C-alpha positions as CSV (number, residue, x, y, z in Angstrom):
1,M,83.5,13.6,181.0
2,Y,84.6,13.3,177.5
3,E,88.3,13.6,176.4
4,F,88.5,16.9,174.6
5,S,90.9,17.5,171.8
6,M,90.8,20.4,169.4
7,T,90.4,19.9,165.7
8,E,92.9,21.5,163.3
9,E,90.2,24.0,162.3
10,Q,89.6,25.0,165.9
11,Q,93.3,25.4,166.5
12,L,93.6,27.6,163.4
13,L,90.6,29.7,164.6
14,L,92.2,30.3,168.0
15,E,95.5,31.2,166.4
16,S,93.7,33.7,164.2
17,I,92.1,35.3,167.3
18,D,95.5,35.5,168.9
19,E,97.0,37.2,165.9
20,F,94.0,39.6,165.6
21,M,94.3,40.7,169.3
22,E,98.1,41.0,169.3
23,R,98.0,43.0,166.0
24,G,95.3,45.3,167.3
25,N,97.0,45.9,170.7
26,Y,93.7,47.0,172.1
27,L,94.2,47.0,175.9
28,E,94.9,50.8,176.2
29,Y,91.9,51.5,173.9
30,F,89.7,49.2,176.0
31,K,90.8,51.0,179.1
32,E,89.7,54.3,177.6
33,C,86.4,52.8,176.5
34,D,85.8,51.5,180.0
35,R,86.7,54.8,181.6
36,E,84.5,56.8,179.3
37,H,81.6,54.2,179.2
38,K,81.7,53.9,175.5
39,Y,81.1,51.0,173.0
40,P,84.5,49.9,171.6
41,E,83.6,50.8,168.1
42,K,87.1,50.8,166.6
43,A,87.9,47.3,167.9
44,C,84.4,46.0,166.9
45,N,84.9,47.4,163.4
46,D,88.2,45.6,163.1
47,Y,86.5,42.4,164.3
48,I,83.9,42.8,161.6
49,E,86.5,43.6,158.9
50,A,88.3,40.4,159.9
51,G,85.0,38.5,159.3
52,F,84.8,37.0,162.8
53,H,81.2,38.2,163.2
54,L,80.1,36.0,160.2
55,L,81.5,32.7,161.6
56,P,78.3,31.7,163.6
57,L,76.0,32.3,160.6
58,P,74.7,29.4,158.6
59,E,76.4,29.0,155.2
60,E,73.3,30.1,153.3
61,Y,73.7,33.5,155.0
62,G,77.4,33.9,154.2
63,G,78.7,32.3,157.4
64,D,80.8,29.3,158.4
65,N,78.0,27.6,160.5
66,L,80.5,27.5,163.4
67,D,79.5,24.7,165.8
68,L,78.8,25.3,169.5
69,V,82.1,24.0,170.9
70,S,84.0,26.2,168.4
71,N,81.9,29.2,169.5
72,V,82.7,28.5,173.1
73,L,86.4,28.2,172.3
74,M,86.4,31.5,170.3
75,T,84.5,33.3,173.1
76,M,86.9,32.1,175.8
77,R,89.9,33.1,173.7
78,L,88.6,36.7,173.0
79,Y,88.0,37.3,176.7
80,E,91.3,35.7,177.7
81,H,92.9,38.5,175.6
82,G,91.0,41.1,177.6
83,W,88.0,41.9,175.4
84,P,85.4,44.0,177.2
85,A,82.5,42.0,178.7
86,L,79.3,41.9,176.6
87,A,80.8,44.0,173.8
88,V,81.3,41.3,171.1
89,P,79.4,42.6,168.0
90,S,77.5,39.4,167.2
91,S,75.7,36.8,169.2
92,F,75.5,33.0,168.6
93,L,72.5,32.9,171.0
94,Q,70.5,35.5,169.2
95,L,71.0,33.8,165.8
96,D,70.1,30.5,167.4
97,N,66.8,32.0,168.7
98,I,65.7,33.6,165.5
99,L,66.7,30.7,163.3
100,A,64.7,28.3,165.6
101,Y,61.5,30.3,165.8
102,G,61.6,33.3,163.5
103,S,59.4,33.8,160.4
104,D,61.1,34.4,157.0
105,W,60.9,38.2,157.3
106,Q,62.2,38.1,161.0
107,K,65.1,35.9,160.0
108,E,66.0,38.3,157.2
109,A,65.8,41.3,159.4
110,I,67.9,39.8,162.2
111,I,70.4,38.1,159.9
112,T,70.9,41.4,158.0
113,E,71.9,43.1,161.3
114,A,74.3,40.2,162.2
115,Q,75.8,40.3,158.7
116,A,76.5,44.0,159.2
117,G,78.2,43.2,162.6
118,R,75.5,45.0,164.6
119,K,73.9,43.6,167.8
120,P,70.7,42.1,166.2
121,Y,68.4,42.7,169.2
122,T,68.2,43.1,172.9
123,L,66.2,40.6,175.0
124,G,63.2,42.2,176.7
125,F,62.5,39.7,179.4
126,T,63.3,41.1,182.9
127,E,61.0,43.6,184.5
128,P,61.4,45.7,187.7
129,Q,59.1,43.4,189.6
130,A,59.9,40.2,187.7
131,G,63.6,39.2,187.8
132,S,64.1,35.6,188.8
133,D,60.3,35.4,189.4
134,N,59.3,35.3,185.7
135,S,55.6,34.6,186.7
136,A,55.4,38.2,187.9
137,M,55.8,39.6,184.4
138,A,53.2,42.2,183.6
139,T,54.0,43.6,180.1
140,R,50.8,43.1,178.1
141,A,50.0,42.3,174.5
142,T,46.5,43.4,173.4
143,H,45.1,42.3,170.0
144,K,42.8,44.7,168.1
145,D,41.9,45.2,164.5
146,G,44.8,43.0,163.2
147,K,47.3,44.8,165.4
148,V,49.0,44.0,168.6
149,I,49.5,46.7,171.2
150,I,52.4,46.3,173.7
151,N,52.4,48.1,177.0
152,G,55.0,47.5,179.7
153,H,58.3,48.2,181.3
154,K,61.5,46.1,180.7
155,T,64.8,46.5,182.5
156,F,68.4,45.3,182.3
157,N,68.2,45.3,178.5
158,T,71.7,44.7,177.2
159,G,72.7,47.0,174.3
160,A,69.2,48.6,173.7
161,T,70.8,51.8,172.5
162,V,73.0,49.9,169.9
163,S,70.3,47.5,168.7
164,K,67.6,47.9,166.1
165,Y,65.1,45.5,167.7
166,M,64.0,44.1,171.0
167,M,62.8,40.5,171.4
168,C,60.0,41.4,173.8
169,M,58.2,38.9,176.1
170,A,54.6,39.9,176.8
171,R,51.6,38.4,178.6
172,E,48.5,37.6,176.6
173,Y,46.3,37.5,179.6
174,E,44.4,34.6,178.0
175,N,45.7,31.8,180.3
176,E,45.8,31.7,184.1
177,N,49.1,29.9,184.0
178,P,51.6,32.7,183.3
179,Y,54.2,30.4,181.8
180,K,51.6,29.3,179.1
181,D,50.6,32.9,178.6
182,M,53.8,34.6,177.4
183,S,54.6,35.4,173.8
184,W,57.6,36.8,172.0
185,Y,57.3,39.9,169.8
186,L,60.0,41.5,167.6
187,V,59.7,45.2,168.4
188,P,61.6,47.8,166.4
189,L,63.2,50.1,169.0
190,D,62.5,53.2,166.9
191,A,58.7,52.5,167.0
192,P,56.5,55.3,168.5
193,G,55.9,54.7,172.2
194,V,59.4,53.2,172.9
195,K,61.5,55.0,175.4
196,I,65.1,53.9,176.2
197,T,67.0,55.0,179.3
198,P,70.6,53.8,180.0
199,I,71.2,52.4,183.6
200,P,74.4,53.4,185.3
201,K,76.3,50.3,186.6
202,I,79.6,49.4,188.2
203,G,81.0,47.2,185.4
204,C,80.5,46.2,181.8
205,H,80.9,49.8,180.9
206,C,81.6,49.1,177.2
207,M,78.0,47.8,176.5
208,P,75.0,49.9,177.7
209,T,72.3,48.3,179.9
210,C,69.0,50.0,179.7
211,E,65.4,50.4,180.8
212,V,62.9,50.2,177.9
213,R,59.3,51.5,178.4
214,L,56.6,50.5,175.9
215,D,53.6,52.8,175.8
216,N,50.9,51.7,173.4
217,V,53.5,50.4,170.9
218,E,51.6,49.2,167.9
219,L,52.8,46.3,165.8
220,D,51.5,44.1,163.0
221,E,50.5,40.6,164.1
222,N,53.3,39.2,162.1
223,A,55.7,40.6,164.9
224,L,54.9,37.4,166.8
225,V,58.0,35.2,167.0
226,G,57.2,31.5,167.1
227,V,53.9,30.3,168.7
228,K,51.5,32.5,170.7
229,G,51.6,31.6,174.4
230,R,54.8,29.5,174.0
231,G,57.3,32.4,174.4
232,F,58.5,31.3,177.8
233,Y,59.2,27.7,176.7
234,Q,60.9,29.0,173.5
235,L,63.2,31.1,175.7
236,M,63.9,28.2,178.1
237,K,65.0,26.0,175.2
238,N,67.8,28.4,174.4
239,F,68.5,29.5,177.9
240,E,70.9,26.6,178.1
241,T,72.9,28.2,175.2
242,E,72.8,31.6,176.9
243,R,74.1,30.2,180.2
244,L,76.7,28.2,178.4
245,M,78.0,31.3,176.5
246,S,78.0,33.3,179.7
247,C,80.2,30.6,181.3
248,A,82.6,30.9,178.4
249,V,82.9,34.6,179.3
250,N,83.6,33.6,183.0
251,V,86.3,31.2,182.0
252,G,87.9,33.7,179.5
253,L,88.0,36.5,182.1
254,A,89.5,34.2,184.7
255,K,92.2,33.0,182.3
256,C,93.0,36.6,181.5
257,A,93.4,37.4,185.2
258,Y,95.4,34.3,185.9
259,N,97.8,35.0,183.0
260,T,98.3,38.6,184.2
261,A,98.8,37.8,187.9
262,A,101.1,34.8,187.3
263,A,103.3,36.9,185.0
264,Y,103.4,39.7,187.5
265,A,104.4,37.2,190.3
266,G,107.5,36.3,188.1
267,Q,108.5,39.9,187.7
268,R,107.6,41.9,190.9
269,V,110.5,42.2,193.2
270,Q,110.0,42.7,197.0
271,F,112.5,42.1,199.8
272,G,115.2,41.4,197.2
273,D,113.4,38.7,195.2
274,I,110.4,38.1,193.0
275,I,107.2,37.6,194.9
276,G,106.6,34.3,193.0
277,K,109.1,32.7,195.3
278,K,107.0,33.3,198.3
279,Q,104.9,30.3,199.3
280,I,101.8,32.2,199.9
281,I,101.9,33.6,196.4
282,Q,102.7,30.2,194.9
283,E,99.7,28.8,196.7
284,K,97.4,31.4,195.2
285,V,98.8,30.8,191.7
286,V,98.4,27.0,192.0
287,D,94.8,27.2,193.3
288,M,93.9,29.7,190.6
289,R,95.3,27.4,187.9
290,I,93.3,24.4,189.3
291,K,90.1,26.4,189.1
292,V,90.8,27.6,185.6
293,I,91.5,24.1,184.4
294,T,88.4,22.7,186.2
295,M,86.1,25.4,184.8
296,E,87.4,25.0,181.2
297,D,87.1,21.2,181.3
298,F,83.5,21.3,182.7
299,L,82.5,24.0,180.2
300,L,83.8,22.1,177.1
301,D,82.3,18.9,178.4
302,C,78.8,20.6,178.6
303,A,79.2,22.3,175.3
304,W,80.2,19.0,173.5
305,R,77.3,17.1,175.1
306,K,74.8,19.8,174.3
307,M,76.0,19.7,170.7
308,Q,75.3,15.9,170.7
309,G,71.6,16.8,171.6
310,E,71.7,16.0,175.3
311,S,69.4,17.9,177.6
312,M,71.8,19.8,179.8
313,G,69.5,21.7,182.2
314,V,71.0,20.4,185.5
315,D,74.7,20.4,184.4
316,I,74.5,23.8,182.9
317,S,73.0,25.2,186.1
318,L,75.9,23.6,188.0
319,L,78.3,25.0,185.5
320,K,76.8,28.5,185.7
321,R,77.0,28.5,189.5
322,Y,80.5,27.1,189.6
323,T,82.2,29.2,186.9
324,G,80.5,32.4,188.2
325,K,81.9,31.9,191.7
326,A,85.3,30.3,190.8
327,A,86.0,32.9,188.1
328,F,85.4,35.7,190.6
329,E,87.7,33.9,193.1
330,V,90.5,33.7,190.5
331,I,90.1,37.4,189.6
332,D,90.0,38.4,193.3
333,D,93.2,36.4,194.0
334,A,94.8,38.0,191.0
335,M,94.0,41.4,192.4
336,Q,95.5,40.3,195.7
337,I,98.7,39.2,194.0
338,M,98.9,42.4,192.1
339,G,98.5,44.4,195.3
340,G,97.8,48.1,195.2
341,I,98.3,48.3,191.4
342,G,95.6,45.7,190.9
343,Y,93.1,48.0,192.6
344,T,93.8,50.9,190.3
345,Q,92.2,51.6,186.9
346,D,95.7,51.4,185.3
347,C,95.5,47.6,185.7
348,I,93.2,45.3,183.7
349,I,92.4,43.4,186.9
350,D,90.2,46.3,188.0
351,R,88.0,45.9,184.9
352,L,87.9,42.1,185.0
353,W,86.9,42.2,188.7
354,R,84.0,44.7,188.0
355,D,82.8,43.1,184.8
356,Q,82.8,39.4,185.9
357,R,80.9,40.2,189.1
358,G,77.8,40.7,187.0
359,F,78.0,37.3,185.5
360,R,77.1,35.8,188.9
361,I,73.7,37.4,188.3
362,F,73.2,37.6,184.5
363,A,71.3,34.7,182.7
364,G,70.2,33.4,186.1
365,S,71.7,34.2,189.5
366,E,73.8,31.6,191.2
367,E,71.1,31.2,193.8
368,I,68.6,30.3,191.1
369,M,71.1,27.8,189.7
370,V,70.8,26.0,193.1
371,H,67.0,26.1,192.9
372,S,66.9,24.8,189.3
373,S,69.3,21.9,189.9
374,A,69.1,20.7,193.5
375,R,65.6,19.2,193.4
376,Q,66.5,17.1,190.3
377,L,69.8,16.0,191.8
378,I,68.1,14.8,195.0
379,K,65.4,13.1,193.1
380,D,67.9,11.3,190.9
381,A,69.9,10.2,193.9
382,A,66.8,8.9,195.7
383,A,65.7,6.9,192.6
384,K,69.0,4.9,192.8
385,K,68.3,3.7,196.3
């Protein structure tokens, strides 16, 4: 575990996020967006006007080339202020993917979307029969007369109705090993044969989640992203970043819940005194704080080591499992401290509770995190004997 200390630039960045959120006073607006299941366009436009969406971009594209640790810090702070889950109008992960594997025209297309503050693309990976079992993927890419024809059915596509493109994973059916048979294709979502259907869900109402059906969608061969048949491995390389950023959301939401509940415990009077003087409430506040500190330290440690080039597969799986569960425990305890008001839609805890629950599934469920880390942990321990 390294000893983390923020740079002056990172401190200024977080102060600017604080000022932006306090000036905007968005919580009532976010409540309205959550209730009406609408994208928080006003707040996102303000975010874009302030230039935050440009920070992750490389300098040659007009950005500040914000490093991974700074991105994690900024993400945590936004969600600590109550920003709606998934509704940030730019993605460090998506830029990382396209800059690593995209052709010149693909980089230009995606960077143009990011520069405008739009969600650059939705990831078309999961299918109804292929969730954690990626090998069951059935979307097919057929090559004919210099074209590639995509047929398939993707699901749980975040932001498909507000994105111009989908990064679609498809099978080539040229290799018996499914993991060596998947390729990425950049699919315009307004192409003939694409049908998008929003999926109703219990949380994350401010960003649509959709099914996308692809019926004989015809693309030029230059829609291929990276190397044919290497799509799965390209995705896995950056899955560490996706999981890291989802953990930043977990910690930010938990900090928001902790701050809200701890303040309430110091104000709510019952039986003639504030409830924060009751030992049972104090115990919850203390345990919540321990979890928040532990999550944040583990997260920043992983982010820093990944930025140094370390392979973080096992530790990020552990981080993903721990922050998903611990953040939900913190938010659940916050709801208990708030009592009845915490269970109503007038209170932010309601939204945090519903939104964060999905992050125990998104980007790899907590059960898959056990599967992806336990074997290596046991192997490493046995090798030391």
